[in-house]
Residue, then its C-alpha position, 0 to 999 in steps of 0.5 A: m710528533r712531540s711526546t704525546t703528553s705535550i701540548l703540540g705532540g712518539a708513537a703507539a703500540a699498533l692495535v687490530l680492527i676486527l669487523s664481525a657482521c650476522t643478520g638474523t635469518a637464514p643465510a641464502p645459497a651462496p652465489s657461484f662467485r663472489t666479488a673480491p673486497a677492494p684492497t683499501d676497503s678496511l682503509d675507507f672504513t677506518m677513515r669514515s669511522f673517524m670521521d663518525q667520531g667527530a674527526v675535522a679531516v681525514v686524507a690518505e693516499v695509497r700506491w702500488p705498481g700500475g695504481t694510486w688510491s687517494r681519499a679525502y673525508g671532512v673539511r679544511d677549516l671549522e669555520a668555513k667549511q670547505p670540503a677537504t681534499a686528498d691535495d691538500r696540507v697538514s702538519v706531518a709533525s715527526v715525519t720531519k724527523s725522518m727527512t732530518a735523518v735523510s740529511v744527517l745521512k748526507l753527512v755520511d755519505d759525502g764524509l763530513i762525519q760518521l755515525d759513531d763519531p761523538v758530536n760533543g765538540m762539534l757542538d756550542s750547545f754541547p759543553t756550554v748548555l747540555r753538559p751531557p754525561g759522557p760522549i754522545t755520537v750522531r747514531q745515539l741522536l737518530s736512534h734516541t738512544s742518547g738518553m736526552p730528555t725531551f724539552q717539552e717535559a720542562n716546557e710544558k708541565s700543567i694545564e696552565d702552559v697549554a696557551r702559552a705554549v701554543t704561541e711562543e716560538v722555541s728555537a733549536q737552542r732555546g729548546l735544548e737551553l730547556t732541555a737542560a734543565l732537566p737530568w741528563e743521566a749517565k745510566d740512560v745513555g743506550s736506551f731508548r727515550y725518544s725525544d725531539s731535543n736529539y733531533l734538534a741537536l741533529g739541526q744544529l749539527l746540519e747547520k754547522l757542517r753544510g754552513k746554512p740554515f736547516a731548512q735550506v738544508l733540508r730544501d736541497d737534501v729532500i724538498d727541491r731535489l724531490g720536487l715536493g712542491a706541497t712540503s715546506i719546512d719554514q714557510a708560513a702555511r696557516g693561513e692558505p686555502d690547502m692548509i687543513h686547520g688542527y684544533i685542541t679545546l682548552r677548559g672548554e673552549r676550540l683554539d686553533v692549533t694549526q701550525p704554532p710559532a714553534d713548529l716554523g723549522s723545527p727539525a723534529f716536527g716542523a714539516i708541512s706536507t701532503m700525504h702524495d709528497v709524504n709518499d714521494f719522499f718514502e719512494a725516492l728513499f728507498r728506491g736509492d735516490l736520496v742517500s746511498d744503499t749503506s746509509v739505508n741500510e744504517m736507517t733500517t737498523t734497529g738497535s735494543f729497541p727493536y721498532y725505531g731506526l735511524g729516523l725510521w719507524k719498522w712493522h711486521q709485514g704480514c705477506t711475507e718475512d720482510y718488514r716496512y719502514g716509514g714515519q709516524g707524527a703526532f700532535p693531538s691535532y694531527r695523527t700521522t702515519a706513512i709506510s712504504s715497502t723496502d723496495g720503494q714499490q708500495q707506500a700508503s700513507m694517512t692523516l687523521v685531524t683529531p676532533p677537537i679534545p683537550t690536549p692530555l695535560e687536561d684530561p690524561e684520558s685524551l692519551d688513551k685516544l689518540a694512542l687508540w687512532d694511531g693504532q687503528m690507523a697504522s693497523a688499516l694501513q698495513e691491512t692494505l699494503d698486505r692485500l697489494c703484496 
């Protein structure tokens, strides 16, 4: 996602759902045996609870050795109301960053750059537009520790900006020009500050070193390489029949914000995909099919902020001492969490297409709702994977 205060999109702290029940009658004698709940029961319950709260749709897929479970609730759009399916496409927002990070680590694997190389002299936008307070490395851009602000802070300040922001095009260069209007202070370099602008700069780095448009780089490195037939980065999918539409409200009027022009081709949040393709991506990453083992290790290594590596979020595993990693994407209209074991054996992904609500720019309470849903989604996915350990 973009930042959760933005019109079109970080990540929230995980919350634990505790479910309990009681009856007013004396308990019946215990049976001699019990049927264990299915590992996906709590996930299915969470999906249905989202629908009870007015969600447009919820789609999910879980896979483990020997099994796959997928489900969809809701509709593809609120006009025709065709039922959603588990194979439908959605905007996965900042899950895109995990894919972009793979392309950057492939540059490292190919010896074209090193993680701790500064990019200041490589990118025209740095000396001429951004003017950073010191050397900024590839690693700092990937880990959101460059201190660079995010362009939405300059572009999306009040409710008056909402209608414009969902219709305007924002190229990587334009996003960095907007970023340049904000202070980038030396004291912030080295600290975690989630910023889409970091990944706009990485998109320019990929174009510079590969000599081709970013979208083609991502197709070569990830999408076509893995045969992710339902995944795209720069193709308009809004009108496709298998696209689930997303909505916000603005001063009480519902707006379709399925794929704003600013999203097309964005290295920070532009991907359209399915839960199946997202799980394929993370399975391939952790099986070593995309980058070297050394690069995977770098991606999963965290620094001063313990829950984010290089393009990957980190979760504690409840059944062992190991960790899980994956991506999170968050527009106000789409919330995605994708989690994988480090051996590539288990994946669980879900997208909530939220009820049409005002953006946080119009109603600050929306931010709490979005954070709550993010936490419930991550908690349900984690519980499912723990049961499958």
